[in-house]
C-alpha positions in Angstrom: 80.5 -169.0 -169.1 84.0 -170.2 -168.3 85.3 -168.1 -171.2 83.5 -165.1 -169.9 85.2 -165.4 -166.5 88.7 -165.6 -168.1 88.2 -162.3 -169.9 90.0 -159.5 -168.2 88.5 -156.0 -168.2 89.8 -152.6 -167.2 87.7 -149.6 -166.5 89.3 -146.2 -167.0 87.8 -143.6 -164.7 86.2 -144.4 -161.4 83.6 -141.7 -161.0 79.9 -142.6 -160.9 79.8 -144.4 -164.2 83.3 -146.1 -163.9 82.9 -147.3 -160.3 79.5 -148.7 -161.0 80.6 -150.3 -164.2 83.7 -151.9 -162.6 81.9 -153.3 -159.7 79.1 -154.7 -161.8 81.4 -156.2 -164.4 83.1 -158.1 -161.6 79.6 -159.1 -160.3 79.0 -160.6 -163.7 82.1 -162.8 -163.3 84.9 -160.9 -165.0 88.3 -160.0 -163.6 88.3 -156.2 -163.4 90.9 -153.6 -162.8 89.7 -150.0 -162.3 92.1 -147.1 -162.8 92.0 -143.4 -161.9 94.6 -140.7 -161.5 93.0 -139.7 -158.2 94.8 -141.7 -155.5 92.4 -140.7 -152.8 89.5 -142.1 -154.8 91.3 -145.3 -155.5 92.1 -145.7 -151.8 88.4 -145.2 -150.9 87.2 -147.8 -153.5 89.9 -150.2 -152.5 88.7 -150.1 -148.9 85.3 -151.2 -150.0 83.6 -147.8 -149.7 81.9 -145.7 -152.4 82.6 -141.9 -152.5 79.0 -141.1 -153.5 75.6 -142.4 -152.6 74.2 -145.2 -154.9 71.9 -147.8 -153.4 73.3 -151.3 -153.5 76.7 -150.4 -155.0 78.8 -150.6 -151.8 77.6 -154.2 -151.2 78.5 -155.2 -154.8 81.9 -153.4 -154.5 82.8 -155.1 -151.2 81.7 -158.5 -152.3 83.9 -158.4 -155.4 86.9 -156.9 -153.7 86.7 -159.8 -151.2 86.4 -162.5 -153.9 89.4 -161.1 -155.7 87.7 -160.3 -159.0 88.0 -156.5 -158.5 91.0 -154.3 -157.9 91.9 -150.6 -158.4 95.1 -148.9 -159.4 96.7 -145.6 -160.6 99.2 -147.4 -162.9 98.4 -147.4 -166.6 101.2 -149.8 -167.3 99.6 -152.4 -165.0 96.3 -151.8 -166.8 97.8 -152.3 -170.2 99.4 -155.5 -169.2 96.3 -156.8 -167.4 93.3 -156.3 -169.6 91.9 -157.7 -172.8 89.2 -155.0 -173.0 89.4 -151.4 -171.8 86.2 -149.4 -171.0 86.5 -145.6 -171.1 84.2 -144.2 -168.4 85.5 -140.7 -167.8 83.4 -137.6 -167.4 82.5 -135.2 -170.1 81.3 -132.1 -168.3 80.1 -128.9 -169.9 82.9 -126.6 -170.8 83.3 -123.4 -168.8 83.4 -121.2 -171.8 80.5 -122.7 -173.9 77.7 -125.2 -173.9 79.9 -127.8 -175.6 81.2 -130.9 -173.9 84.6 -130.8 -172.4 86.6 -133.8 -173.8 89.7 -133.1 -171.8 89.3 -136.2 -169.7 88.6 -138.4 -172.6 91.7 -137.3 -174.5 93.8 -137.6 -171.3 92.6 -141.1 -170.7 93.4 -142.2 -174.3 96.8 -140.5 -174.2 97.6 -142.3 -170.9 96.3 -145.7 -172.0 97.5 -145.9 -175.6 101.3 -146.2 -175.0 100.7 -149.4 -173.0 98.6 -151.2 -175.6 101.2 -153.6 -177.1 99.0 -156.2 -178.7 95.6 -156.8 -180.1 93.2 -154.9 -177.8 89.6 -153.7 -177.8 88.7 -150.3 -176.3 85.1 -149.5 -175.7 83.9 -146.0 -174.9 81.0 -145.6 -172.6 81.2 -141.8 -171.9 78.6 -139.6 -173.4 80.4 -137.7 -176.2 79.5 -135.5 -179.1 78.9 -137.4 -182.3 82.2 -137.7 -184.2 84.3 -138.1 -181.1 84.7 -141.9 -181.4 86.2 -141.6 -184.9 88.7 -139.1 -183.6 89.5 -141.2 -180.5 90.0 -144.3 -182.7 92.6 -142.4 -184.8 94.3 -141.1 -181.7 94.5 -144.6 -180.2 96.1 -146.3 -183.3 98.5 -143.4 -183.8 99.8 -143.6 -180.2 99.6 -147.3 -179.4 102.6 -149.6 -180.1 100.1 -152.2 -181.5 98.7 -149.6 -184.0 95.8 -150.9 -186.0 95.5 -153.9 -183.8 93.8 -151.6 -181.2 90.2 -151.4 -182.2 87.5 -149.1 -180.8 83.8 -149.4 -180.2 81.3 -147.2 -178.5 78.7 -148.5 -176.1 76.7 -145.7 -174.5 75.6 -146.0 -170.9 72.0 -145.7 -169.8 72.4 -145.4 -166.0 69.8 -143.7 -163.9 71.2 -142.4 -160.6 69.7 -144.4 -157.8 69.3 -147.4 -160.1 72.9 -147.7 -161.4 73.5 -151.3 -160.3 70.2 -152.5 -161.7 70.7 -150.6 -165.0 74.2 -152.1 -165.4 73.4 -155.7 -164.5 70.0 -155.7 -166.3 70.0 -152.9 -168.9 66.9 -152.3 -171.1 69.2 -152.5 -174.1 72.8 -152.9 -175.1 74.2 -150.8 -178.0 77.6 -151.2 -179.6 78.8 -148.9 -182.3 81.6 -150.4 -184.4 82.6 -151.5 -187.9 84.8 -154.3 -186.4 83.7 -157.9 -186.2 86.2 -158.4 -183.3 84.8 -155.5 -181.3 81.2 -156.8 -181.8 82.2 -160.3 -180.9 84.0 -159.1 -177.8 80.9 -157.1 -176.7 78.7 -160.1 -177.3 81.0 -162.2 -175.2 80.8 -159.6 -172.4 77.0 -159.4 -172.7 76.3 -163.1 -173.3 74.5 -163.6 -170.0 72.4 -160.5 -170.5 71.6 -161.5 -174.1 70.4 -164.9 -172.8 68.0 -163.1 -170.6 66.4 -161.5 -173.6 68.0 -158.0 -173.3 68.1 -156.5 -176.8 71.6 -156.2 -178.3 71.9 -153.7 -181.1 74.9 -153.1 -183.4 75.3 -149.7 -185.2 78.0 -147.6 -186.7 80.0 -145.4 -184.3 78.1 -142.2 -185.1 74.7 -143.7 -184.4 75.9 -145.2 -181.1 77.2 -141.8 -180.0 73.8 -140.3 -180.8 71.7 -142.8 -178.8 72.3 -141.5 -175.3 72.0 -137.8 -176.1 68.9 -138.4 -178.2 67.3 -140.3 -175.4 68.2 -137.6 -172.9 66.9 -134.9 -175.3 63.6 -136.7 -175.7 63.3 -137.2 -172.0 64.0 -133.6 -171.3 61.5 -132.6 -173.9 58.8 -134.7 -172.3 59.5 -133.3 -168.8 59.5 -129.7 -170.1 56.3 -130.3 -172.1 54.3 -131.2 -169.1 55.9 -128.3 -167.2 54.9 -126.0 -170.1 51.3 -127.3 -169.6 51.7 -126.5 -165.9 52.3 -122.9 -166.9 49.1 -122.9 -169.0 47.1 -124.6 -166.2 48.1 -121.9 -163.7 47.0 -119.2 -166.1 43.7 -121.0 -166.9 42.9 -122.3 -163.4 43.2 -125.9 -164.5 44.9 -128.9 -162.7 48.1 -130.2 -164.4 48.0 -133.4 -162.4 44.6 -134.3 -163.8 45.8 -133.3 -167.2 48.9 -135.5 -167.0 46.8 -138.4 -165.8 44.4 -138.0 -168.7 47.3 -137.8 -171.2 49.0 -140.9 -169.7 46.2 -143.2 -170.9 47.0 -142.3 -174.5 49.3 -145.2 -175.7 51.1 -142.8 -178.0 52.2 -140.7 -175.0 52.3 -142.8 -171.8 52.6 -141.7 -168.2 56.4 -142.1 -167.5 58.2 -138.8 -166.8 54.9 -136.9 -167.2 55.2 -135.6 -163.7 55.0 -131.8 -163.5 57.2 -130.0 -161.0 60.4 -128.2 -160.4 62.1 -129.7 -163.4 65.2 -131.7 -164.2 68.8 -131.3 -163.1 71.8 -133.4 -162.4 75.0 -134.1 -164.3 73.4 -135.5 -167.5 70.3 -134.0 -168.9 71.1 -130.3 -168.7 74.7 -130.6 -169.9 73.8 -133.2 -172.5 71.1 -131.2 -174.2 73.3 -128.1 -174.3 76.2 -130.1 -175.7 73.9 -131.6 -178.3 72.8 -128.2 -179.4 76.4 -127.0 -179.6 77.4 -130.0 -181.7 74.4 -129.5 -184.0 75.6 -125.9 -184.5 79.1 -127.2 -185.4 77.6 -129.7 -187.9 75.5 -126.9 -189.5 72.1 -128.3 -188.5 71.5 -126.0 -185.5 67.8 -125.4 -186.5 67.1 -129.1 -186.1 67.6 -128.8 -182.4 66.6 -125.2 -181.8 63.5 -126.5 -179.9 65.9 -127.7 -177.1 66.6 -124.1 -176.2 63.0 -123.7 -175.2 63.1 -127.1 -173.4 66.0 -125.7 -171.4 64.2 -122.4 -170.8 61.0 -124.0 -169.6 63.0 -126.1 -167.2 64.7 -123.0 -165.7 61.4 -121.1 -165.5 60.0 -123.7 -163.1 62.6 -122.7 -160.6 61.7 -119.0 -160.8 58.0 -119.9 -160.6 58.5 -121.9 -157.4 60.3 -119.0 -155.8 57.4 -116.7 -156.9 54.8 -118.9 -155.3 56.8 -119.1 -152.0 57.3 -115.3 -152.0 53.6 -114.8 -152.5 52.7 -117.0 -149.5 54.8 -114.9 -147.1 53.6 -111.5 -148.2 55.8 -110.6 -151.2 59.3 -110.4 -149.7 61.8 -112.9 -148.3 63.8 -110.3 -146.4 64.2 -111.5 -142.8 61.8 -114.4 -143.2 62.5 -118.0 -142.1 62.3 -120.7 -144.8 62.6 -124.5 -144.5 63.8 -126.4 -147.5 63.3 -130.2 -147.9 65.8 -131.5 -150.4 69.2 -130.6 -151.9 70.0 -133.4 -154.3 68.6 -133.1 -157.9 66.6 -136.3 -157.4 65.8 -138.8 -154.6 68.1 -141.8 -154.0 71.1 -139.7 -154.9 73.6 -137.3 -153.3 74.3 -135.6 -156.6 73.8 -131.8 -156.4 75.0 -130.9 -159.9 72.6 -128.4 -161.4 70.2 -129.3 -158.6 66.9 -127.3 -158.9 66.4 -127.7 -155.2 69.7 -126.2 -154.2 69.4 -123.5 -156.8 66.0 -122.4 -155.4 67.3 -122.5 -151.8 70.4 -120.4 -152.7 68.3 -117.9 -154.6 65.9 -117.4 -151.7 68.8 -117.0 -149.3 70.3 -114.3 -151.6 66.9 -112.5 -151.4 67.4 -112.1 -147.6 65.7 -115.2 -146.1 67.1 -117.4 -143.4 67.1 -120.7 -145.2 67.7 -124.1 -143.6 68.1 -127.2 -145.8 67.7 -130.9 -145.0 68.4 -133.8 -147.3 68.9 -137.5 -146.3 72.1 -137.9 -148.3 73.3 -134.7 -150.0 74.1 -132.4 -147.1 77.9 -132.8 -147.3 78.0 -132.0 -151.0 75.5 -129.1 -150.5 77.7 -127.6 -147.8 80.7 -127.6 -150.0 78.8 -126.0 -152.8 76.8 -123.5 -150.7 78.5 -123.0 -147.3 76.4 -119.8 -146.9 73.2 -121.8 -146.3 72.1 -123.4 -143.0 71.8 -127.2 -142.8 69.8 -129.4 -140.5 70.2 -133.1 -139.6 66.4 -133.8 -139.7 63.3 -132.8 -141.4 61.8 -131.3 -138.2 64.9 -129.3 -137.5 64.9 -127.9 -141.0 61.3 -126.6 -140.7 61.4 -125.4 -137.1 60.0 -121.8 -137.0 59.7 -121.7 -140.8 57.2 -119.3 -142.2 57.0 -121.3 -145.4 58.2 -124.9 -146.2 59.4 -125.9 -149.6 59.5 -129.6 -150.7 62.0 -129.6 -153.5 63.3 -133.2 -153.8 60.7 -136.0 -153.6 62.5 -138.3 -151.1 60.1 -140.9 -149.6 60.8 -139.4 -146.2 59.2 -136.1 -147.4 56.4 -137.7 -149.4 55.4 -139.6 -146.2 55.8 -136.6 -143.9 53.1 -136.1 -141.2 51.5 -132.7 -141.6 50.4 -132.7 -137.9 54.0 -133.4 -136.7 55.4 -130.7 -138.9 52.6 -128.3 -138.0 53.8 -128.4 -134.3 57.2 -126.9 -135.1 56.7 -124.4 -138.0 55.8 -120.8 -137.4 53.1 -120.9 -140.2 51.5 -123.9 -141.8 52.3 -123.0 -145.4 54.0 -125.4 -147.9 55.1 -125.2 -151.5 55.2 -128.7 -153.1 57.7 -128.3 -155.8 57.4 -131.9 -156.9 53.6 -132.5 -156.7 54.6 -135.2 -154.2 51.9 -134.7 -151.6 48.2 -135.1 -151.3 46.9 -131.5 -151.4 43.4 -132.4 -150.0 44.9 -134.2 -147.0 47.4 -131.4 -146.2 44.7 -128.8 -146.5 42.4 -130.8 -144.2 45.2 -130.8 -141.6 45.2 -126.9 -141.7 48.0 -126.2 -144.2 48.0 -123.7 -147.0 49.2 -125.8 -149.9 50.5 -124.6 -153.2 52.1 -126.5 -156.1 53.1 -125.9 -159.6 50.3 -126.1 -162.2 47.5 -126.6 -159.7 44.7 -124.3 -158.6 
């Protein structure tokens, strides 16, 4: 354990992944230096605040700033002189001109770090990248670093779920390292020693397999979510109940019940862009047909948004023009302020564009939503958002919304009509309280 504590780590990039990884590595006992080119972000983190919502992270960050194990900088020379191991945690968003991943930030980080690597060093990528990227990055590092071949690269994909980032970093369900270097594997084992002792699986693969793990997992997850949403389409046409169908399927050990919840579909900064980038990379590799099914997975996901809008429009007579709509939820999932590719915000903005007066409330994502959609109206409470609404849409399943009192809401709305886009409510109870209740995939 003493050896672990002496190891010095840098984390390149301090977005969601990087800030979480840096704070949690310090929590595990390492000396950590986080780096970013954004001085404002560094200032916020250095003050003990987190520039996004992630339960528990601010406490971990503040604790490790106070005990001196965690610092932040914008100086790559300082990082090069400080760390034995460098984790690449920069973003890989979707390119603006295609479905492919944008590797600009990965390349910029490597180009900035490499000139300061003067001795034997381990660099470990955690960003989600197209297969084949790691080999290219390794060559780029050794070509630009003064230490040359003494700089060795491994790839260890991250498996963070927003809202559970601290838990998933400190106690991951598996640790994967892609490398052909004994030194890289030994370094990763040293970093992960405490977790390995807890029984967390540690898997060593080649670089290419490690790169495929995260995107394969996300593709499988997206497929499972879209499958049950496809069944919701069938259920609506047949008059069946997709919730009872999902419950019945969940008892099959081959299928299981996790992520078999029908509703508005997935969004966020990972699943949508990852499956699209996966398809784009398969096309580049000449195996596009192998992943062609993901196009329908993506299409099913998008259709759920349109179907939610159609159900709401039907409840208010066929047109949104001049109507008042209350929307509960803006983030793509609960326990997050992330609005990237948020189904909730997409539905709200579309309804607004069709002439409705839309008011949105979300417990954490209002500031981000305002920046993205300043044309919408925003409320600071659930009751304020649904006041005088002719239809209410529940689009993000925050606990506050799941536990909402239909009688309390019924006192302020214009009409007791609700579309449950997440199948989060008890339809029988809401109907007993006088509400017209509709949900995706249910009679």
